[in-house]
N, C-alpha and C positions, 0 to 999 in steps of 0.2 A: 489300486489307488482309491477306488470307490469304497472298498471294504474298510480301508484305513480311515477315510473321512467319516464314515458312518460310526466306526468305533470311537472316534474322538468326540462326536456329538453325544453318543451314549454316555461316555464318561462325564462330560460336562453336565448333562441333565441329571445324572446320579448325584454328583457333588452338590448341585443346586438344591435337590430335594433334601439332602442331608442337612444343608444349612437352614433351609426353611423349617424343617422339623425341629432343629435345635433352637431356632428363634422362637417357635411356638412354645417349646418347652420352657424357655426362659420367661416369656410373657405370662404363662400360666403359673409361674411362681415355683415350679417343681425344682428348679436349680437353685432357688433362693436369690437369684440375681435381681429380680424386680418384685415390687409389691403391687398387687392389683389395687387400683383406686377404689374407694368405697362409695356406694350410692351412684347417683347420676354423675357421668363424667362430661368434661368439656370436649367439644369437637376439635378437629384440626385447627390450629391457629391460622386464621385467614391472612395474617400478615406474611405468611410464607408463600402466598399466591401472588402472581405478578399483577393481576388486575385488582385495584383497590375496591373492596366491597362498599356498597352504599347502604345506609340505614334505610330500610323499607318505609314507604309511606304508612302512616298510622301506627308508628312505633311509640310505645309509652315506657318510660323509665321512672320509677317511683322509689326514691331513696328514703326509707323510713328507719331511722336509727337513733340510738341513744346519743345525746350530745357528746361532742369531742371524740367521735369515732370515725372521723373522715367524711362526715355527711356532706359538708360544703364542697370539698374537692370532688367527691363522686358525682353529686348533682350537677356541679358546674361543668364537669367533663362531658356528661351527657348533653347538656345544653349547648356547649360549644360544638359538639359533633352534629347536633341537630340544626345549627344555625342556617339561615337567619331566624331570629326569634323576636317576638314582641317584647316590650318592656315588662319586667317581672311584676307579678301581682302577689298579694298575700291574702288568699281567700280564707285562711284559718290562722289562728295563733300558732306560732312556731312552724309555719309552713310557707314555702315560696314556690310559685308556679311559673314555669317557662313555657309559653305557647309558641311553637315554632312552625316553620314551613311544612307543607305536606302533611298536616294534621298530626304532627309529632309533639309530644309533651314530655317535659322533664319536671320532676317534683323533688323538693327537699323538705322533709318533715320529721318532726319528733313525735308525731301523733298518729297512731294506727288508724283511728276512725277517720281522720282527715284524709289520709292516703286512700282509704277505701272509698270514701265519698267522691273523691276526684276521679278515681278509675271508673266508677259508675257514671259520673257525669260525662267522661270522654266517650264511653260506650253509647250513651244516648245521643251523642252528636255525630258519630261516625264509626265505621268498623275499626277494630283494633287488630292490626296485623301481628304485632309482637308486644306482649305485656311482660315487663321485667320489674320485679321488686327487689331491692337491694338493702341489706342490713349488714352491720359489722359488729364485732366484739373486740374489746381491748383489755389488756392486762391491767388489773386494778392498780398495780404499782406505778404505772404511768398515766392511767385514766384519771385517778383522783387528783394528782397534782395539776393536770390539765383543766379539770373542772374548777379547781381552786383559782388558777390564773384567770380563767374566763369570768369568774364571778366578780372580779375587780380588776379587769385587764388594764384599764386606763391608769388607775392609781398605782398598780403594781409595776407596770412597765416603766413608769417614770419615777418610781419611789427611790429614795436615797437609802437603800439598804445595802450596806457594804459588807456585812457579815453573813456568812452562810448560817451560822447558829441563830442569828436573829430571824432569818427567813424561815428556818425550820420551826422556830417557836411560834411565829405567826401562822404558819401552816397547820401546826398541831392544834392551835386554838380554833382555827376554822373547821377542821375535821370534827372536833369535839362539839362545836356549835351546830354544824350543818350536816351531821350524819344522816338525819332523816331526809334531807334533800337528796343526798346521794342514793339512799335506799329507794326513794320514789322514782328517781331517774332510771334505776335498774328495773324496777317493776313495770314501768309504764309502757315500754316498747317491746324489747326482745322476747320475753316469755310469751306475750300475747301473739306476736307475729309468728314465732316458731310453731305455736299450737295451731294457728289458723292454717298453716301449710303442712300439718300432719307430723311434725317432729314428736317423737315419744318423750324426749327430755333434752335439756341442754347438754347433759353429760354424754348421752349417746350421739348427739349431733356433733359435738366437739371431737369425738373419736373419728368421725368421718372427715371432718375438717382437717385434722392433723394427718390422717392417712393420705389425704389428697394433696397435702402440701400447702394448705391455707384456705380452702374453700369447700363448700358443699352446695348442692342444688336440690331444692325441694319443690315438688309439683303436685302435692296432694291436697290443695285447697278445695273446699266444697265447690263443685262445678256451677251451682246455682247461687253462690255467694259473690260478694264484690271482688274477691281475688280469684274467682274461677277462671281457669285457662291462663293463669299467670304462673310464672316461675319465680322462686325466691332464690337469689344468690346470696349465700351467707359467707361473709369474708372475715378473716382474722387480721387485725391491724398489724400484728407482728410480722406478717408476710406481705405487707403492702408493696414491697419491691416486685412482687409477681402480679399485682393487680392489673397492670396493662395487658398481660397475657390472658388472665381470667376474663376480663371484661370484653376484650375484643373477640374472644372466642364465643362467648355466650350471646353477644350482640355485635356481629361484624360491622365494621365501619365506625365504631366508637373508639376514640383515643383517650386514655386516662391521663390527666394532668394532676400531679400531686400539688396540694396547697402548700403554703408557706408554713414552716415549723414555728413553734413558739420562740425558739432561740433566734430565728430570723426576725420575728415580729418584735421581740423585746431583747435586743442584744445587750442593753444596759445591765440586765440582771441575769444573763445567760448562765453564769456560774452558780448563782443562787437557785435558779430553777433546776439546774442539774442536781444540786444538793437535795432538794425535796423529792426529786424523782428517785434518788438513791436511798432516801430515808425509809427504813422498814417500819411500818406501822406495828405498834405493840399489839399483843393479844387483846388487851382491853380496848384499844382503839378500833380494832376490827370488829369486836363484839358489839361496840356501840353503833357501828354502821349497820351490821346485820340485824341486830335486835330481834332475833328469832324469825326473821322473814325467810321462808324457804327459797324464794327465787334469788335473793341476794346471797344466801348461804351457798346455794349451788354454784353461783357465779364465782364466788371466792374459792370454792372447792376445786372447780375444774382448772384453776390456775395454781392450785397447791397451797392456798393460804389458810385453809381450814382442815 
């Protein structure tokens, strides 16, 4: 009987080792079953743990992104997770600051220098336990219509535009007139921020983002600079359904809440807005926006429009 029990244990252990070896082979990609994520990866999702994690004292979340790339929803989610917070302040143009309990801070900005100065200011006031910078990228096919709507949101939301053709014509005229404004918005944030965190190019970083399913993490900022010892979470708007997982993994205790869509904000012209989102810009219209700017050209190229 003792010999039989020992033999059974030996068989079970052998089978277990075979399964572990097979699992290791799959993870390493030899079987082709899984792809290994690129660059830094996110840790285990803390929401699978029974005890809800708490955001540590001295945490800082600075959302610095191109307008209409989820900036408000991201910054608001950090602020809600850091509550209670003092009334918001606006220390710089295009920047909102949330000062919260336990020396936590959340920032929404479209200005790299403003974000950097605020991080340095926080460091002068107290130790920073966790410093996270967040930015996002969005397909030009939906980003440009969103910028158009934001430019005259009150007038357009209530406009008596019943024809999709009329809406498209207004949209095309706006693109032709304000192409330089779109180009400036592209240049102003993302290229500078990625460079400060050590990205070789947007093209290379987007390969990591796509391989990881919608994110990459960069941590190569100059240690003696304003972003030193901070991480940059680079997100893709087209994968925003996964943002709750990405964000709670990189900063446990934070719950992401998606903001209202343009269709929800402007139901009166939801069909017309859908029409301009589906309108393909002509080669001439795209060239007018790019205007030989390398950053804008690379942005269009990674989405397959050049």
